[in-house]
C-alpha positions in Angstrom: -37.6 -5.2 -7.7 -34.5 -6.6 -8.4 -32.6 -5.8 -11.5 -32.3 -8.8 -14.4 -29.9 -8.4 -17.0 -29.2 -10.2 -20.3 -25.5 -11.2 -20.9 -25.1 -8.0 -23.0 -26.3 -5.8 -20.2 -24.5 -7.3 -17.5 -21.3 -6.8 -19.7 -21.9 -3.5 -20.1 -22.9 -3.3 -16.2 -19.4 -5.1 -15.2 -17.3 -3.5 -18.0 -16.2 -6.1 -19.5 -16.9 -8.5 -23.0 -19.6 -10.8 -23.1 -16.5 -13.5 -24.3 -15.0 -12.7 -20.8 -18.5 -13.7 -18.9 -18.9 -16.5 -20.9 -15.9 -17.9 -20.0 -16.7 -17.5 -16.4 -19.6 -19.6 -17.1 -18.0 -22.5 -19.2 -15.1 -22.2 -15.9 -18.0 -22.5 -13.6 -17.8 -19.0 -11.8 -21.0 -18.2 -12.5 -24.5 -19.5 -11.6 -26.5 -20.3 -14.6 -28.7 -17.4 -15.5 -32.7 -18.1 -15.1 -34.0 -19.0 -18.2 -37.1 -17.0 -19.9 -38.1 -18.6 -23.0 -34.8 -19.0 -24.6 -32.9 -15.8 -23.2 -31.3 -16.3 -19.9 -31.6 -13.6 -17.4 -28.7 -12.7 -14.8 -29.4 -11.1 -11.3 -27.5 -8.5 -8.9 -26.4 -11.4 -7.3 -24.4 -12.2 -10.8 -23.1 -8.7 -11.3 -21.7 -8.5 -7.5 -20.2 -12.2 -8.4 -18.6 -10.8 -11.6 -17.1 -7.6 -9.4 -15.8 -10.0 -6.8 -14.1 -11.9 -9.6 -12.3 -9.2 -10.8 -11.0 -8.1 -7.6 -9.4 -11.4 -7.1 -8.2 -11.3 -10.8 -6.8 -8.0 -9.5 -4.7 -9.4 -7.0 -3.2 -12.0 -9.4 -5.1 -15.2 -8.3 -5.6 -17.4 -11.8 -9.1 -18.6 -12.6 -8.4 -21.9 -10.9 -7.7 -20.2 -7.3 -10.7 -17.9 -8.1 -13.1 -20.7 -8.5 -11.7 -22.5 -5.4 -12.8 -19.6 -3.4 -15.7 -18.8 -4.6 -17.0 -22.4 -4.0 -15.8 -22.3 -0.4 -17.7 -19.2 -0.1 -20.4 -20.8 -1.6 -20.0 -23.6 1.3 -20.7 -21.1 3.5 -16.8 -20.0 5.0 -16.3 -16.9 6.0 -14.5 -15.4 3.3 -16.0 -11.8 3.2 -13.4 -10.3 5.7 -10.8 -12.1 3.4 -12.0 -10.4 0.3 -13.2 -6.7 1.7 -16.6 -7.0 0.8 -19.9 -7.9 2.0 -21.6 -11.1 0.9 -24.8 -9.6 0.6 -23.8 -6.7 -1.2 -20.3 -6.5 -2.8 -20.1 -3.5 -4.3 -17.4 -2.3 -6.7 -14.4 -1.1 -4.8 -14.6 2.3 -3.8 -12.8 4.6 -6.2 -9.7 6.4 -5.0 -11.0 10.2 -3.5 -10.4 12.2 -6.9 -8.2 15.7 -7.1 -11.2 18.2 -7.8 -12.0 19.0 -11.4 -11.5 22.0 -12.7 -14.1 24.6 -12.8 -13.2 26.3 -15.7 -13.6 24.3 -19.0 -12.0 26.8 -21.4 -10.0 30.2 -20.9 -9.3 32.9 -22.5 -5.9 32.6 -24.7 -4.8 36.2 -23.0 -5.8 35.1 -19.4 -3.9 31.8 -20.0 -0.9 33.6 -21.0 -1.0 35.8 -18.1 -1.6 33.2 -15.8 1.7 31.7 -17.1 3.6 34.7 -18.0 6.7 34.3 -16.0 7.6 31.1 -18.5 8.9 31.7 -22.2 6.5 30.6 -24.6 4.0 29.9 -21.9 1.0 28.7 -23.9 3.1 26.6 -25.8 4.3 24.6 -22.8 0.9 24.2 -21.1 0.0 22.7 -24.4 2.5 20.6 -24.9 2.3 19.6 -21.3 -0.9 18.2 -21.6 -2.8 20.7 -19.5 -4.9 22.9 -22.2 -5.6 22.6 -25.9 -6.6 25.7 -28.2 -10.1 25.7 -29.6 -8.7 28.8 -31.6 -6.6 31.8 -31.5 -8.4 33.3 -28.8 -9.6 30.2 -26.3 -7.9 27.3 -24.8 -10.1 24.4 -23.5 -8.9 22.3 -20.5 -7.5 19.4 -21.8 -7.3 17.3 -18.1 -8.8 19.0 -15.3 -7.3 17.0 -12.9 -3.8 18.0 -13.8 -5.1 21.4 -14.1 -6.6 21.4 -10.5 -2.9 19.7 -9.2 -1.0 22.9 -11.2 -3.2 25.5 -9.4 -2.9 23.8 -6.3 0.8 23.9 -6.8 1.1 27.8 -7.5 -1.6 28.5 -4.4 1.1 26.6 -2.2 4.0 29.2 -3.8 5.9 26.9 -6.1 6.9 28.7 -9.1 4.6 28.2 -12.4 7.8 27.2 -14.3 8.6 24.5 -11.6 5.2 23.2 -11.7 5.5 22.7 -15.4 8.7 20.8 -15.3 7.5 18.6 -12.6 4.5 17.3 -14.5 6.5 16.9 -17.4 8.6 14.7 -15.6 5.8 13.0 -13.6 4.5 12.2 -17.3 7.4 10.8 -18.2 7.7 8.4 -15.1 4.2 7.3 -15.2 5.0 6.6 -19.4 8.1 4.5 -18.5 6.4 2.5 -15.8 3.1 1.6 -18.0 5.6 0.7 -20.5 7.3 -1.6 -18.5 4.1 -3.5 -17.5 2.7 -3.7 -20.8 5.9 -5.1 -22.2 6.1 -7.8 -19.4 2.5 -8.5 -20.2 3.4 -8.9 -23.9 6.0 -10.7 -23.6 5.2 -13.6 -21.2 1.2 -13.5 -21.1 0.5 -12.3 -24.7 3.1 -14.4 -26.1 2.1 -17.8 -24.2 -1.3 -16.8 -25.5 -0.5 -16.6 -29.1 1.7 -19.7 -28.9 -1.7 -21.6 -27.1 -4.7 -23.7 -28.6 -6.8 -20.8 -27.9 -9.0 -22.5 -26.2 -11.5 -21.3 -23.0 -8.8 -21.5 -20.7 -6.5 -19.5 -22.4 -9.0 -16.9 -22.9 -9.4 -16.7 -19.3 -6.1 -16.7 -18.4 -4.8 -13.7 -20.9 -8.1 -12.2 -19.4 -7.0 -12.5 -15.6 -3.3 -11.1 -16.7 -4.7 -8.1 -18.4 -6.7 -7.3 -15.5 -4.0 -7.7 -13.5 -1.6 -5.7 -15.4 -4.0 -2.8 -15.9 -4.3 -2.1 -11.9 -1.3 -3.7 -10.7 1.0 -0.4 -11.9 -1.0 1.9 -10.2 -1.1 0.2 -6.8 2.4 -0.2 -6.8 3.3 3.0 -7.8 1.1 4.6 -5.0 2.4 2.4 -2.5 6.2 3.1 -3.2 5.6 6.8 -3.5 3.4 7.0 -0.5 6.8 5.4 1.2 9.1 7.5 0.1 7.2 10.7 0.6 6.7 9.4 4.3 10.6 9.0 4.5 11.3 12.3 3.3 9.1 14.2 5.4 10.7 12.7 8.1 13.3 15.0 9.2 10.5 18.2 8.4 7.9 16.0 11.4 11.0 15.5 13.6 12.0 19.6 13.6 8.4 20.6 13.4 7.2 17.6 15.6 6.1 20.0 19.1 4.0 21.7 17.0 2.1 19.6 14.6 -0.9 18.0 15.4 -0.6 14.1 16.9 -0.6 11.5 14.1 1.1 14.1 11.3 
């Protein structure tokens, strides 16, 4: 039996606010719900459509453009290939393959101190870097499992612990700078314009679109650029070792 959702349940499933869904309804992006008594119920088709709207907004398409695309799709135009989704299922975007999460959740202070014994004030450094946090005087807890696993992988590859923590600290600083720059642009443009607007449903919809783009764009752009630069800097290594590396490396 197909799932049914009230607007509150649909908002939870889609990871957005009820107000945003009401804007989508007002702008004609969502078909009306099926009424049962005084309550409107939404289907899996509605949830799939909301996910498609989110993906289009993430690509920087404004609400009017999203509506035009969906109307074309409803007419039967072949847009599935363009959107990269199946019209019948339209699943949520597949998450990036995660870094394996650290198996340990807590570690003895003595063991952690030994692990980073090459580093002056090693326990203080791993706390400052955001890898661990103290539970008490004898036990530390993993604070960021992904960073802990990345640190372990780098050290297993022969990178000295001091260099590992240095690079993680630089990476945090670089990411913080990128995030601040994008949020600053968002606040100085989209938020500024919204504060000056009449705050009608169209203004809210535009703000929602810009907010969605601001959340997704920095990671996507940074990931693409880093991939390009890594490939560039690896060229001399792949040229040197090309005879022994597998094809495509």
